[in-house]
N, C-alpha and C positions, 0 to 999 in steps of 0.2 A: 308572462309578460313578452319572453322574449321570442317565445312560440307565433304567440297573437302577432308581433309587429316585423317579426323576418316572413310571418307567413301573407301577410297584409303586401309588404315590399314585394315578395316574390310572386305572389298573383301579378301582380303589372308587371314583372317581367316576362310573365308565362306567358300574357295574354299576350304580350308585342312579340313575342317568340312564336305564336302560335301554335302555343303546345308539343313546339315539337325542341330537340335537343339541339338547337343551333345555338352560334355562340352570340351571348350579348355581353358586351366587353364595353361598359362605359367611361371607363380610363385604361383604352389598353391600348386605343390606334394615336399618331400625332395631332389626329385633328380633333381629339378633345380637347387642347388646351388646360393651362392653370387654371381658368375659372370653372372648368367643368372638374378639376382633381380636386379646389379648394371646396366645390360643393361636395362632393362624395367625403370627403374628408369627414367635413361635418355631418353627414349623413350616418358616417358610420361610426362616430365617436359617441351615439349615444348611448346610453346605458342597459346591458344585457342584465338577465336574473336567471336564476338556476342555479344547480347546487354542483358545488367544486369536488367533481370525481376525483383528478388528479392532480397535483403541481409540485416539480420539483426544478431547485433553480442549480443544480448538481452542487451545490459545496456540500455534502453528503457523500462522501465515496463509498458509504455502505447502502445507498439507498437501493441498490439494486438492479440497474444495469449493466448490461453483458461487460467484463473486461476479456478480453482477449486479443494475443498478438500473435501474426502469421508473415510469413513474406507478402502475401496478397495485400491484406488487412486489419485494420487494428482498431480497437475501442476503448476508450481508457475514459478516465476523468482524469481534468490537468487545467491547473490555474483555474479550478470554480467553476469549470465547464464541462461540458461532454463532448469528446472528437471522436468522431469518425475518420481513419486515414486509408486511403483506398490508393495502390500501388500500380495496378493492372489498369489498361484499356478497357473500355467498352464493359465496366462491371459495374454493380448496383450493389451498394453495402448498406446495412440497415441493423436497427434494434428497435425492437418491441418494447412499448412501456412495459414496467416489472406489477408481476402478478396477476397475470391473463384478467384483463382490466377488458370487458366486453360490452360495447354501446350502441345504441340505436343513433339519438338523433340527439347530437352533442354540439359543442363550439369548441373549437381546437388553436389554441396560439403557441408560437415558438419562436424565438429568436435564431437564424441560421445565418452564418457567416463563412465563407469560403475563402480561409486563410491564407491558403496555398493552392493554386491551382495551374496546369502546365497551360489549359488553352481554355475551351470554353467545360465549364461542371456545371452539372445540376443538384441542387436540395431539395428536400421538400417530404411530404407525410404521404402518408399508404390511411387510409381510410378504410372501416368497416373491413378488415383482413380477416377472412374465414376461407381456411381450409387451401390458404393461397389463391381465393380470389379477393379482389379489391380495387379499390378506387385509389387514384394516383395523382397528387398536386403537383409538380415541379415547378421551381421557377431555374431560371438560369443566370452564368455571370454576365450574360453579354443582353439582360433585360429582357428577358423574354418570359412565358409562364406558358403553362399548358395544365390539362386537366382528361384524365388517362380514365379509362374500365379494363380491367386482365379477370378477364373469366374462361374457362373452359380452357384453358394454352393459346386464349386470343387477348388481342390489343384492340382497343375502339379506342379512338383520341372524340373524348367528347367534348372537348376543345384542343382545337388543333394551337401549336406554338404559333404565339400573339407578341407583339412587342408590348410595352406599358412604360410608361413617363413615371408611373408608380415605384417602381422596380431601382432600387439603387443597382450599379453594377460594379463588376471588379471582386474585392475581398472586402468590398463596404457589408454594415449590417443589414442583416432587413428583419423586420418582422410578420412572421405569416398567420393568418387566420383563414381557418375555414368554418361555415356552418355547412351541419349536417344536418337537415331538416325534414324527415321522411324521403321523397323522392327531388328534394330541394335542395344543391347545392350553392353554394355563394363564397366566392373567393376573395379574399382580403390582402393586400400588401402593405403596409406601413399605413394602417388605418385610411387605406384606399380603395375604394369598389373597382377589383380587375373587373368579374365578369360571373354569369353564374348559366346553370344548365341543372335539368332535369333526368333522372333516370331511376328508375324503381328493381334492379335488379340485385341490387344487393341490400340487405334490410339491416345487419349489423355485424361487427365482429369487430377484431383488435384496431390498436393505433401504433403506429411506428413512424420513425425517423429517419432519414436514410441521404444519402450523396450516391454521387454517379457520374463516373466519368468518360470522358470521347477518348479519342483517335491516342493522345499521348499519354494517359494516364496521371498517376499522381496529383491528390488532392489531399486536403487536410481541411475538414471539417468543423467547425464550432455548431454547437447546439445551447442555449440557457432558454430560463425562465418557461418553460414549460407548464402548460397550464391548461387541462379540458374542462370545463362545463355540461353537465347533463339537463340537458334542456326537456327530456321526456316528459310523459303524466307520470312514469314512477320509474326512478332512474333503478337503474340494474348494478350499479357499483356497492349502491349499501353505505359511501362515503357523503360526508356531510362536510363543508367550509364554505370559504368566502363567494362572495357573487363577482363578478369581473367587471368593479367600477363601484365608485360609491353612487350610490341613488339619489338623484338632484331631488332639494329639496324637503327630503327627510330630515326629522328632530332629533330620531334617536333608533341606532342600531344595534342589536344583540349580535350575538354569534362573532363571527370573523371580519373585517373591512377590509379592504387590499388599497391603500395608497401607493399612484404607480408614480413613475420620476414628471414632473411638470405640474401636480397635484399638491395639497398642501396636507401636511401632518394635521395640524391645527383645526385645519376643518373636520377632519376624521374625529380627533377627540369631542370637538364640540356636538357631533352630533351621533355621538357611541353612546350605549347607554353602561350604567355600571357593571363592571366584570365583563365586558368585551376585549375581543385581542385584537390591535391592529396590526396587518403585518404589511411592511412599508418596503416595495420592491427597491432594485439595486439605483442608485443616482444621487444626485446631491439635492440635497433642500436647504435652500437658504432661509433661513426660521429661526425663531428664539419660541422652543417649543415649551407648552406651558403644561403642564398633566396636572389638572386638577379634579380626578375622579379615580375610582380603583378601576387600571387598567393593564395588559397586557400591552406594551410595545415591543414587537418583536423586527428586528432586521431583517429580511430576504435578501442574500448577494451583498451584503456588506454597505447598507447605502451609509450616505454621509450625511451628517446636518451642520452646517458650519453655520457658525452666529455671526461671521463678518466681520469679526472685531467689536462687537457692540453687544453688550450684555452677556449673561449665562444662553448655552445652547438647548440646554433640555432641564427644565425645574419642576423636580415633583413635589405637588403643594396638596396633596391627599396622602392617606397611607393606603399600603400593600399595594404597592404600583410595582410592578416587574419592566425594566428595561433589559435588553440584550440584542446584542449582534448590531450594534451599530460604530457606525467612526465618527467621533463627536471633535470638530477645530473649532480654532479660532473666536474661543469663549475670552472675552477683554471688560477690565472693570475691576475698580475696587472689588473685591470680597467676590466676584464673579467666578464660575464655575463652567468647567463641559456640563459637569451634571451637578445641578446645583438641588440639593436635598434639605427638605425643613419640616419631612414628617415622618413617621412611623411603619416599622415595618416592611420596606420595600424589598427586592433583592434586584442587586446589578449584578451582572454578567455578562461576559465574553463579549464588552467590548474596547473598543481603542480608540484612544483620546490623546489628542495631541495639540501644541500650541496653544494651550488655554490659560489665564490666569493663575486656576488652581484644576488639577484634575478631575478628583471627584472632591464636592465640600458637603458636609454632612451638619446643619449649625441647631444646637437641641430636639437632636433627633437619635432615636431610638433604634435599637433591636433591627437593623437592614442587617443583610448580609452582602457583601463587596466579594466576589468572587471569580478570578479566569479574568480579569480587564489588563488592560497594558495602556501607562499613561506615560508621554514620553514630552519632552522639551516645555516643561511647564515653566512660567516666569516665576512661579510661586511656589503651593507645594503641590506635588502628587495626589494623596490621598489626605482630607484635613478635617478631623473633627476637632469644631468650636465650637466648648460652652456647652455642658450639660447635656454630652452625647454620651449614653448609657447600653451597655449590652449590645452591643455590635458585633459582628462576625467577619472577620475581613482576611481571606484567606487565598493565596494562589495568584495572586497579585505580583506584575511585573513594574515595578516605576525604574525610568532611568532619565537622569539628564535634567532632574529638577533645579530649577536656579536657587533653591530655597532647601527645602527638605521634601525627601522621599515620600516620608509617612508621618504628619505631625498630629500628635495627641493635643488638647488645651483643654483644660478643667471638666476631663469628661474622665469617664469609672467604669469596671466592669466590663471591659471591651478584649476583644480576644483575637491576635492577629499571630496566624501562623502560616509557614510553608508560601512565603511572598520573598520576593528578589528586588533588594533595592540596591542599586548601581548609580555610580556618575554624579551623584549631587552633591548640594554642598555639606548636608548631613545627611543620614541615611535613616534612622527612626528615633523620632524626638517627640521628650515627652515633658511637658512643662505644667505644672502644678495640678499634675493627674495621678490618680491611684488607684490601686486594686486590680490591673491590668495585667492580662496573662498576654506572655511573647514570646515564642518558640519556633523552634526551624525553622527560623525565618534566614536568609543570606544578605549579608551588607555587605556589599564589594566595590573598593576603589571609591568611598565617597572621599570628598577633597580632607574638609575639616575632622568631620568622625564620622565614624559607621553608627554608632551610637550615644543619645544622651538621655539622662533621666536626673531633674534635678530632685526626685527622692529621697528624703533626707528622714534620719531616725527618729525627729520629731514628730511625725505624719506617723497616723493612723494607715493598715490597710495596703501594704508597700506592693509596691507593680515586684510581680515575677516575671524571668528573664528567663527561666526556663523552668521543664515540668515535672521535675524531681529527679529526671534521668538525662532528658535530652533540653539541651537552649539552643545556639545559633551559631551561624559561623558569621567570623568578623574575619575578613581579609587583611587586616593590620596585626591580626595575634602569629605571633611567634610558635605555632604549635608543635607539641610532640603527641604521639600515640603509639606508644612502646606494646598494646599489648592489641592493636590492630580494632580496635572495637567502636572507631571512627567516632570517638571523643576525648578530648584534650585534656591530659592529663593535671592542665594547670586552669584555674576559673579566671575570669574577665569582668574588670572593673568596668563598671559603664562611668563612664565621662559626668560629672554634675552633680553628683549626689553620691550614696553610699550602697546604689542597688548594684547587683553580683551575677552575672552569667555562672552558675557554678560546675557547668556541662557544656562548653562549648562544642561544636560541632567542628571536627579536623578539616573539613572541607564541605562544600553544599551536598546535601542530601546523605554523609556521611552518616547517620548517625543508625542503620539498619535497619528501620522501619520503613514500614508505608505509608507513601505520602495517597493523600487524597484519606479513601476510606483506610478503616485498618483492619477490617475483616479478611484479609487478602494474606497477613503476616505468614513468613513462612520461611524456612531456613533456604539459603542460597547457598550453593556447594562452588565453590573454585574449585579448578581441577589444577591438580600441580603444576606449578611452570619449572619444571624442573632441569638442571644442565642436560639433560639428555634432550629436549625442546628443541624445535626446529621449524623453520616458515622460509618460503620462498617464492617470489610472485613469478608468474609463470605465464605467457600470452600465447595465442590460438596459434601461431605461426610459427615457433620455436621449442622444440622438448626443456624439459627439465627435470631436476632429481632435487627431493628435498632429502636428505640423511642427518641420524643423530649420530651421536658420539656410540651408543650402543648396536648401530646398525640398521634401528629401522629405519625403510624407506620408501619413498614412492617416487615411482616412473611415470613420468608424463611424455608420451610423444605429442611431435607436431601435430595439431587439430584438433588433440581432445579436448581443449577448455572451447565454450562454445566462443561462437562471437555472438557482437554486440548487436539488440535490434537492426541496426544501421547496415550491418553486413560489416563493417570494421571489426579489427582484430580485436576481442576480448581479453582483457588480462582477470587471473585468481589468484586469489593466495594461498596456495598449498602448506597447510601445518602438523605437525607430530606432536602430541604432547601426551607424556604416559600421566594416567588417569587412577590414582591410587582409593579414588571412592567406589569401585566397582570392582565387583567380586563375580566373572560368570557364575552361573548357577546350571550345571549339566546332567542330563539323567544315566543312568545304568553304568555303565565302564567306563563311561567320557569323565574327565578331567579338563580343567584350564590348567594353563601352563604359562609361567611369567606375567611380566605384566599388561595391563588393557592401556590398549592406544586409542586417545580421540586422535581423531584425523579430519581433517576440513581443506574444503568448506561443506560443511553438511547443508542437504537441502536443494540440492543441483545436480542435473545431470548431466553426464560428459557426453561428447558425439563417436569418442571411440575409448575401449576400456583404460584405464587407468592401473596401471602393476604397484601391488602392495607385495612387499618382503618384512617380515616381521624376524627376529634374531629367537633361535633358539637357545634357552637360558644354560648357563654352563653347568646345570646342576641337571641338566633332562637327558637322557639318553634319546638321539635321533630317533629309533628306530618305534619310539613309544607314538613319535608323533602323526599324526592323520591330517590336521589341516587346521583351517582360522576359525574361531566362532564370530561371530558379530551380533550385536544385540538390535534385534527387531525394534524398536519402540512401539511400533502400531501396535502390535501384538504384546507387548510387556514381557518377550522371553529371547534368552538367547539360542542361537539357531547355531548348527553346523556347514561346513563347508570345505566340501576336497582344496589339498591345496599339494604343489608342487615341492616336495620336503625335498631338499639337498643335502644329506647325511653331511657332507664333506665341508661345507660350508656355513654347517650349521642355520641355515633359513627355511621358510617356509613361504610358498609365492602364490598369490591370486590374481583375479582379474577382477573389476567391478567401473559397473559405471555412475556412483555415488557412494557416500560415505555413512558411515558409522562408527561405534566403538569396534575395535578388535582386541583378539588375543588368540593366539595360539590355544589347542587343546590336542589331547592324545589321550592313550589308555591309560587307565591307572596300573598302580605298581602290582597288582592280583592278577592279570591277565598276561602271558605268553604273546609279546607283539606280534609275532611273525606266523606264531599256528591260529590268531586271533584273526588276522588280516587275511591269510588266506582263506580259512574259515569263513569269512563273513561280506569277501568281496574280493575283487580283481581290479587291474591296472588298466588307466588309460593312458597310450604314448606315443606322442607326436613328434616325428622329426623335421627337421628342417636344416638342411643340408647347403642351401642359396647363400652365396657369399653378399653380402651389404656391397653394393655402388657397383654389381657388376651387370650386364643387359642393359636394355634401356625400355624406357616405360611403354605400354601399348594401350592406348586408352580405352576404353568403352562409347557405346555407341553413346551420342548425347552430353558428353562431359565435351566442355569448351577451353581455349587456352590454358590447354594442355602442352607438354612439351618432350622432346626426347630425352629426357634427363637418366642418369645412374637409379636402379630398384632397391626398394626395400620390400622383403616380401615377410607374411608370416602364414604360414601352416595351421588352421583351427580348426576346430567345430564349436559349435553353440549345441547344447545341451536344452534341448525343446520339452522335456518333457521324461518322465520315469517312473516303471512302477517298480517297487522296492520288494526282495525276496520276506525278507524277516520283518515283519510286522513292530517291533519295536527297535530297530535301527530307525524304521520309517517315519515313527514318531518324533524321532530328535534331529531329524535334518532339513535344514532350506529346502523346502519346495523346489527341486532342481528347475525352472522354466527356463531363466536364462542365465544360467554359468557359461561361459566363456572359456577355453582353455585354446591358447595358444603357443606356438614353439616360432618364438622371433629370430630373425640372423642376425639383431644386432642388439647389445643392448648396452648402457652407458659405462657399464663397470666389467664386462667381460665379451670378447672378441669369438669368433667361430661360429661353426655350426652350432645347432641345440639341440637337445635331446629332452621332454619335458616327462615328468610321468607322474600321473596322477594314483590316486588310490581310489577307486570309489565303493557303495555298494554293491552287492550282487544283486543284480535286476537286469528289466527290458529297459533300452533306453532309447528315445528317439531324437536321434542328432541329424543336422544340418554340416555336411564339410565345404569349407570354402578357403580361398586364398586370397588374404588380401596385400592389396599389392600398391606401392604408392613410390611418386616421385620423390630422388633426394636431392636439396638443393640448400644452399646457406644465407640462400638470400631473407632475412628476416621481414619484408615488406613484399614476399612472394609466397601465397600459401599453395602446398603442393599439392597437385590432383591425387585422387585414389579411388580405387573399389577394391570391392569384393566381388571376386568370381563362387556361385555358391550351386552346390547338386541340390537336386530333389532331396527333402525329408527321408528319412531313412529309420528303420526301426534293427538296435543292435543289440546281440543279448553278450553281457557280461556273467559268466560264470565265478563263481568260489575258486580263487589262485588261479585263473587266467588273465592273460595278458590282452588287449583290445590296440593293435598298433597301427596305427597310419603315418605310411612311410611317404617315399614322394608323390606329386601331384601332378604327372605327367599328363592325365586323363584331365586336369583343367584347361586346357589349351583347347579344349572344343568351346566354340564360338557361339554354341547354341546354351548351354550354361548361364544360368540369370545373375546379371550382372547390375551390382549396385554401386551407383558413384557416390563416392563421398564419404563411405563409412563401412560396416561391419552388419552382417544382414541378421545380427541376434535381436532377437525381443522383438514389442512392438511398441519403442518409448515415442514420447513426445519429444522433439526435436528440443531444448533449452537455449535460454539466450546468456550471456554474461551480464553480470551485474557491477557497479561502479566500484571501487576501490582506490585507495590513496592515501595520506596521510592518516586517515581514520576509514576503520570499517567498521559496522557493528549487525551483527548476522542473528536472528532469531530463527528457530526453526519448535516446532512440537507436531506432535503426529496424533490429533483427537481431532474431531469435527467440530471443534470451536474456534471460533476467531478471538485472537490473540495480537492487541498491537505494540509493536515496539515505539519507546519514545526516547531518543538523546537531546538532552541539553547543551548549549555549547556556552564555552566562556562568556558572549555575552547577553547569558540568560534567556535567547530562543531557544524553540525547543523542536524537531524533525520531528513529525507524527504522522499517520493517515491525514487529519486535520490540517497540515501546513507538511505538506512535500519537499517543500525547499524554505530555507530563512538568509536573511544578506550574509553572513560568513560563509554563504557556500556548501552549505550542508542539505541532504536532498537525499528524498525517500525514492527510492525506483523500483522498488520491491511488496506488493500486500498482497497478503493472504488472506479472505476473507468468506463468510459463510457465502454469501453469492455465486463468487468463483471459485471455492475453497479444493486445493488438490494437496492431499497430503504429503504432510515431509516437505511443502512448499516454503522456501525461506521468505521472511520479509527482512529489507536491509539498507541501512543508510551510511551514506559517505559523505567525507567529504576529501576533494581531488586532491592531487599530488599538490604541494608547495600552495595549499589553499586553507585549510587548517587553522584555525587562530590558536593562538599560545592560550593556558590556563588550565582549568577544569571541568573536565567533560562527566554528565550525569546520565546512567542508563537507569530505567525502568521498561516494564511491562504491565499491562492493561489487560484484564478479562474482561475484552469489550461484550463477547454475545456467547452461549451454548448455543449451539447450531444443534445438536440433537441429542440434548437431555446427557452429555459425557461425565458432568461434573469437575473435580478437579482433573486440572491440565499439567504436565508434566512438561518442560520446555527447557532449551539450551542456548547461549546465547553466547557466541564467540567474539570478542572483540581485536582486532587489528588495529595496534600503535605505533606507526612509524614501522612497519613492516614484525613488528613482532607481537603474537600470537597467544591469546589465553581467554578461557572458555571456563561459561559457569551455567551452572542446569539448578531448577529447582521445581517448585510444584505450587501454581496458584488455586485458590480454591473456586471461588465463584464469578459468576458478571458481576461485575463492578468493583472487582477487588482490584488495586494495585499493588506492586511490590518490584520494591528496589534491587536491581543486581549489583550497579556497585560504581564507583568512578574513578577516573583516570587524570592525568594532566599530560599535556604536550607540552 
């Protein structure tokens, strides 16, 4: 239908244009007037038909759109939208629809907003993009639009820039629609026709959204509710779905029906066939919705159903209905509810219910599932099972601030309540004349009169069970002792009102040690010992810092090593050292581990410049047997060895690294003569630096800005870019030396004077880059010092057994023709990182398998920060997410509450196996918590997609 309708209309336009590509803009010129705009709005609102090829409201952060951050541009999911930020002038940033969707004839519609714009900015769509040839539909924030073709590196203005009263200007939202029908293109804004044109150059391709700046740069563009319909004779996408609009006059509709803001949900229900799906787009719908047939009602973008203080908002009067993704408000009247259920076998999930008489009311209703709903500020009950409600499952709901009960069961049996949180109500969970119900793993927190009430007594049959035989519920009024640390209180809890007892109350919310949700992911969670030798410290981008333990383990961080924030401001990281008694290095041949394993944090981040690690040689170890440091490579699940600078006098081993993992000292077993073995199997690299700290003045490189003639600090160093080792047995045991950095610094916080660094390395041929790192020295924490490295071309050096390769003074580095790298070291090809948030609470998750593992942290208010809700009212935020579509091995996920911003109370941490990106199976993970500056690390393994695994709870 859409092809014939649009073809007839476009034929008229083409005739008027005399078959040329000249502009036909009916709503573009100011002379068109409001009457013409109104006519065109009516024309454009006619129903369309076609196959829904793609739809995204960007509420799912895993839907596959690219996510990246550079100094020039960024792409991110944020606040239920997709945002493109363009920082450079005259720059276009674009993102294609995921999945290589290729279409010829289609209708595309998207909501666009220039949230921030320095002068005039453009937003729009690229169409039929094929090998960088495409059509481009643009609107500008000054109320103008245009349509272009880019082919064979040449631009053609099919419709030059014209002004239109249909366009909202500035940072107001516009809804763009374009119809591509063979060689005809029709452009709309806000349901008003802008113009049309014909061109047959490009026949098919991808679709992209884009944002473009002009002279000043600086644009934050948001995109929402993108839909694409295939209107070809045969669709190329192979997908099916809804049609764009509800067909007028239809009496039944199967498949999926879409309801948009301004339309009626009830009308869609009346025309829908049994088993159909109704997708309700974002907006507020003032209705009393009655669902009287088996349907799925799904909210897209969190639509609001507002009963306007008159009756129930949504009533279910047929069986097997699904309601999900809505916000329901203002249901009022005796025994009325936000969602009122009088039927069986329904699913009510992922809804928010606010300011209603009752949140969810079940009346003589059985076998329903209520899960993952949030219910707040009800005048009576949050969840109410009223009379003969049997066999219902109530799981993982959060009820708060109900004037009466959080969850009320009256004359109801065989219901199961698990993993719910009820807080700040008059009563928490209240059972009256009810029996044979199971209530466990729920958290009842700070309810005014009683956390739990059950009038059951011994004269009844079939008692209510307030635990499952090993785990009960959490009660905030129970003075709990948990001497064995298993998460279960040592005493039982008598439920007020009768004789019911919870025999195994939880010591804190989620403290039972099992998983929440699915139980197939249960596994052992290991707590890495927080011993007296543990230490942590916050260090910023602009100042050096040190973390040192009582046994001599040390992290030395130079100024500039901590990455800056995404906006360029100084970043902060909490560095930590913990002894890890759970790990024992496994080494080959004559190599053996020596002393403790140290877990260093933060893992999952790349430093801008190398960070120095120093580990103490244990008292019972001969320093002559020590060779270096072994580290656990989680990607390959093996321990690898790195040469280190051994100081036999100080009894330490030192290395430099750009990222952290577990570390331990290693050396030769007692069966080998260390001196003879070292000379037979390798030699030494020795680097000398005699520069005096803070002597001389800084000489900047070309291109550096805002640098001053301050005193300087220098480091004479080498990058080992590669090596071919002589001994195959040694070669198999060593970390591939592709980014080793060896430095002789003129300053350490723990020593002064000239420095000589000496490393033992296996014999072989090494590819080295020599460099001189030079940095300003200043003592102003607000000023970031300028720094650079002058480096020589890579050369090959031979290290023979028993010989020393020595690098002395570096006068040759005064040659200005040498490569100069402002800002850092010339080693490796690392992608620059950014800092993440930290504060009163920081929780970081890392793993090293190609899978999507998600981090969850629930705050004392019961709100949970995750990829689904990246911020909560208490101030918690998720600012780093690692997923299949933008996966980086070992990259961290991070959740934090800022300084002085974390609410007091108990926090719960767990992980979820969201997706196995490449059939990797079980995934080992590490979680580090930082609470008021104190770090603690946990590790475990989660088995398969869908599993949850609890990590810990802690109290602030």
